[in-house]
C-alpha positions in Angstrom: -168.8 46.7 -34.7 -171.0 45.3 -32.0 -169.2 43.4 -29.3 -171.7 40.5 -29.7 -171.2 40.3 -33.4 -167.4 40.3 -33.1 -167.6 37.5 -30.5 -169.9 35.4 -32.7 -167.8 35.9 -35.8 -164.7 34.7 -33.9 -166.6 31.7 -32.6 -167.7 30.7 -36.1 -164.2 31.3 -37.6 -162.6 29.1 -34.9 -164.8 26.2 -35.9 -163.0 26.0 -39.3 -166.2 25.2 -41.0 -168.9 27.3 -42.6 -172.4 26.8 -41.2 -175.0 26.2 -44.0 -178.0 28.5 -43.4 -181.0 28.5 -45.6 -183.0 31.7 -46.0 -186.7 31.1 -46.6 -187.3 34.4 -48.3 -184.5 34.7 -50.8 -186.6 37.1 -53.0 -186.3 39.8 -50.3 -183.8 42.5 -51.1 -182.6 42.8 -47.5 -181.8 39.1 -47.4 -179.8 39.4 -50.6 -177.9 42.4 -49.3 -177.2 40.8 -45.9 -175.8 37.5 -47.2 -173.1 39.4 -49.2 -171.8 40.6 -45.8 -172.0 37.3 -43.9 -170.8 35.0 -46.6 -167.2 35.1 -45.4 -168.2 33.1 -42.4 -171.4 31.5 -43.4 -172.6 29.5 -46.5 -175.9 31.0 -47.4 -178.6 29.1 -49.4 -181.5 31.3 -50.7 -184.9 30.0 -51.5 -186.8 31.7 -54.4 -190.4 31.1 -55.4 -189.4 30.9 -59.1 -186.3 30.4 -61.1 -187.0 33.6 -63.0 -186.9 35.6 -59.8 -183.3 34.8 -59.1 -181.0 37.8 -60.0 -178.6 37.3 -62.9 -175.1 36.2 -61.9 -176.3 35.7 -58.3 -173.1 34.4 -56.6 -174.7 32.2 -53.9 -176.4 28.9 -53.9 -180.1 29.1 -54.7 -183.2 26.9 -54.6 -186.1 27.7 -56.9 -189.3 26.1 -55.6 -190.9 25.9 -59.1 -187.8 24.1 -60.5 -186.9 21.3 -58.1 -188.4 17.9 -57.4 -190.4 18.4 -54.2 -191.6 14.7 -54.0 -189.0 13.6 -51.4 -189.8 16.5 -49.2 -193.5 15.9 -49.5 -192.9 12.2 -48.6 -190.8 13.2 -45.6 -193.4 15.7 -44.3 -196.1 13.1 -44.8 -194.2 10.5 -42.8 -193.6 13.0 -40.0 -197.2 14.2 -39.8 -199.4 11.3 -41.0 -200.2 10.3 -37.4 -201.6 13.8 -36.9 -203.9 13.3 -39.9 -201.9 14.9 -42.7 -202.5 13.4 -46.2 -199.9 13.1 -48.9 -201.9 15.6 -51.0 -201.7 18.2 -48.2 -198.0 17.6 -47.8 -197.4 18.1 -51.5 -199.1 21.5 -51.3 -197.3 22.6 -48.1 -193.8 21.9 -49.4 -194.4 24.5 -52.1 -194.2 27.1 -49.3 -190.7 28.0 -48.2 -191.6 28.1 -44.5 -192.3 24.3 -44.8 -189.6 23.5 -47.3 -186.7 25.0 -45.3 -187.2 23.0 -42.0 -187.4 19.9 -44.2 -184.0 20.8 -45.7 -182.7 21.1 -42.2 -184.3 17.8 -41.2 -182.7 16.2 -44.3 -179.2 17.5 -43.2 -178.9 19.4 -46.5 -178.5 22.6 -44.4 -177.6 23.2 -40.8 -180.1 25.9 -39.9 -182.8 28.2 -41.1 -183.8 31.9 -41.1 -187.4 32.9 -41.9 -189.8 35.6 -41.0 -189.1 38.8 -42.9 -192.2 38.1 -44.9 -193.8 35.3 -42.8 -195.4 35.8 -39.3 -193.8 34.3 -36.2 -196.6 31.7 -36.1 -196.0 30.7 -39.7 -192.2 30.4 -39.1 -192.5 28.5 -35.8 -195.3 26.1 -36.4 -193.6 24.2 -39.3 -190.2 24.2 -37.4 -191.8 22.6 -34.4 -193.8 20.1 -36.4 -190.8 19.0 -38.5 -187.8 19.4 -36.3 -189.4 18.9 -32.8 -187.8 20.1 -29.6 -184.2 19.3 -28.7 -183.3 16.3 -26.4 -184.2 17.4 -22.9 -186.1 20.5 -24.0 -189.8 20.5 -23.0 -190.8 23.6 -25.0 -189.5 26.2 -27.4 -188.7 29.6 -25.9 -186.8 32.7 -27.0 -184.2 35.2 -25.8 -183.3 38.7 -26.7 -179.7 39.7 -26.3 -179.6 43.3 -25.0 -176.4 45.2 -25.6 -175.3 48.7 -24.6 -171.6 49.6 -24.8 -169.8 46.9 -22.7 -173.0 45.6 -21.0 -174.7 42.5 -22.4 -177.8 40.9 -20.8 -180.5 38.4 -21.8 -184.3 39.0 -21.6 -186.5 35.9 -21.8 -189.2 35.1 -22.9 -190.4 38.2 -24.8 -191.8 36.6 -28.0 -193.2 33.0 -27.8 -194.8 31.8 -24.6 -197.8 34.0 -23.7 -198.4 32.9 -20.1 -196.0 30.1 -19.1 -196.7 27.8 -16.2 -194.4 27.4 -13.3 -192.9 24.3 -14.9 -192.4 26.3 -18.1 -190.7 29.1 -16.4 -188.3 26.7 -14.6 -187.4 25.1 -17.9 -187.1 28.4 -19.7 -184.7 29.7 -17.1 -182.4 26.7 -17.4 -182.5 27.0 -21.3 -181.6 30.7 -21.1 -178.7 29.8 -18.9 -177.5 27.2 -21.3 -177.7 29.7 -24.2 -175.7 32.3 -22.2 -173.0 29.8 -21.5 -172.9 28.0 -24.8 -173.4 30.9 -27.2 -172.3 34.0 -25.4 -169.5 32.4 -23.4 -170.8 33.5 -20.0 -168.8 31.5 -17.5 -171.5 31.3 -14.8 -174.9 32.6 -15.8 -177.0 34.3 -13.2 -180.8 34.3 -13.9 -183.3 36.5 -12.0 -186.9 35.2 -12.0 -188.8 38.5 -12.1 -192.0 39.4 -10.4 -193.7 42.4 -8.7 -192.7 40.7 -5.4 -189.3 40.2 -3.9 -188.9 37.2 -1.5 -192.6 37.2 -0.5 -193.1 41.0 -0.3 -196.2 40.7 -2.5 -199.0 38.1 -3.0 -201.0 37.0 -6.0 -201.3 34.2 -8.5 -198.4 35.5 -10.6 -196.1 35.7 -7.5 -197.1 32.1 -6.6 -196.3 30.9 -10.1 -192.7 32.4 -9.9 -192.2 31.0 -6.4 -193.3 27.5 -7.7 -190.9 27.8 -10.6 -188.0 28.6 -8.3 -188.9 25.6 -6.2 -188.7 23.3 -9.2 -185.2 24.4 -10.3 -182.5 22.0 -9.2 -179.4 23.7 -7.8 -176.6 23.7 -10.4 -172.9 24.3 -10.1 -173.1 25.8 -13.6 -175.9 28.3 -13.2 -177.2 30.6 -10.5 -181.0 31.2 -10.5 -182.9 33.2 -7.9 -186.4 34.5 -7.4 -188.9 35.8 -7.1 -187.5 39.3 -7.2 -188.4 42.7 -8.5 -186.3 44.2 -11.3 -184.7 46.9 -9.0 -183.7 44.2 -6.5 -182.2 42.1 -9.3 -180.4 44.9 -11.1 -179.2 47.2 -8.3 -176.7 45.7 -5.8 -177.7 48.1 -3.1 -181.4 47.4 -3.4 -180.8 43.6 -3.7 -178.8 43.6 -0.4 -181.7 45.3 1.3 -184.7 43.5 -0.3 -183.3 40.1 -1.1 -180.9 39.2 1.7 -181.2 35.5 0.9 -179.7 36.1 -2.6 -176.0 35.3 -2.6 -175.1 37.4 -5.6 -172.3 40.0 -5.4 -173.0 41.1 -9.0 -176.2 41.8 -10.9 -177.7 39.0 -13.0 -177.0 38.6 -16.7 -180.4 37.0 -17.5 -183.8 38.4 -16.7 -186.7 35.9 -16.9 -190.1 37.6 -17.2 -193.2 35.9 -15.8 -195.2 36.4 -19.0 -195.0 37.7 -22.5 -196.7 41.0 -21.6 -193.9 41.9 -19.1 -191.2 40.6 -21.3 -192.2 42.4 -24.5 -192.9 45.6 -22.7 -189.6 45.4 -20.8 -187.6 44.7 -24.0 -189.1 47.7 -25.8 -188.6 50.0 -22.8 -184.9 49.0 -22.7 -184.6 49.7 -26.4 -186.4 53.0 -26.7 -185.7 54.6 -23.3 -182.6 52.8 -22.3 -181.0 52.8 -25.8 -180.0 49.1 -25.7 -179.6 47.3 -29.0 -181.8 44.2 -29.1 -180.8 41.1 -31.0 -183.6 38.6 -31.4 -185.9 37.0 -30.7 -183.5 34.0 -30.8 -185.4 30.7 -30.7 -184.1 28.1 -28.2 -185.2 24.6 -27.5 -185.6 23.4 -31.1 -183.7 20.3 -32.3 -181.9 22.5 -34.9 -181.3 26.2 -35.1 -184.2 28.1 -36.7 -184.6 31.9 -36.1 -187.4 34.3 -36.8 -186.9 37.7 -38.3 -189.3 40.5 -37.6 -191.3 41.6 -40.7 -189.8 45.1 -40.1 -186.3 43.7 -40.0 -183.4 45.7 -41.5 -180.3 44.5 -43.3 -178.5 44.8 -39.9 -181.1 42.7 -38.2 -180.6 40.0 -40.8 -176.8 40.1 -40.4 -177.1 39.8 -36.6 -179.6 36.9 -36.8 -177.4 35.2 -39.3 -174.4 35.3 -37.0 -176.4 34.2 -34.0 -177.9 31.3 -36.0 -174.4 30.3 -37.2 -173.1 30.4 -33.6 -176.0 28.1 -32.5 -175.0 25.7 -35.3 -171.3 25.7 -34.2 -172.4 25.1 -30.6 -174.4 22.1 -31.7 -171.4 20.6 -33.4 -169.6 20.5 -30.1 -172.2 18.3 -28.5 
């Protein structure tokens, strides 16, 4: 079993309470198979389009969209979005879609978190979640992390999925959020985050370098986190190269978080690590929302659903501690 999954399972078990997770695409066979495995630690609720599509003797809680009263959810959505021009008629139509109904269930405290995306696009998962749940207190944006694992090594890549070309302020906020995730979910005692660039400590010039330098200047020194940049990946990862190229960096060990300057670099870096470096990638995990919602790839496997379920449950457990 993955070291990450075992850690998350123990975190959930120690909470002595099962997180309630709603799965927006209960019709999907991979979802149905995965919840059988995670149900010892998690209470799954599966959403189906119709009552007839629910398998016979299905052992878990289900919601059939065609068989429940949607009026209260439509009213809630309307109240949340009427200032943005949404009509009650539009709200009544949208709540018939599980990607809108599920975050409304979270908002109503009927469930603790949501998993969506095996049939929906990232945009169609994220847009309703942000509209309905908003960002968490103190969070200025929604970002994402991938947890990269290989044998006993575990690092975070961010942001590889959500923010296309973040500003300096965005990068600064995302770095702190990634550190908070590493500490609160992965149990990293003192996260170290490298702000990556094609330049190390002024060795290169350009708009992208300036952006990363400005992000670093906006980060307030913290006793809980260590953030340093701008730096090239080799300087961040290799102790010998770092000692030569980044003499101002106080780290004696390599970072456990790598913050990429844009989504191109992040997405490419993540896939290189997976395919050539043989790292397992868990994610993208959404961070910055007011309640845990996570997005599955449309190519997700049963194992991906299981991993995302445990990560989402751990985020819920961490929220209970606050």
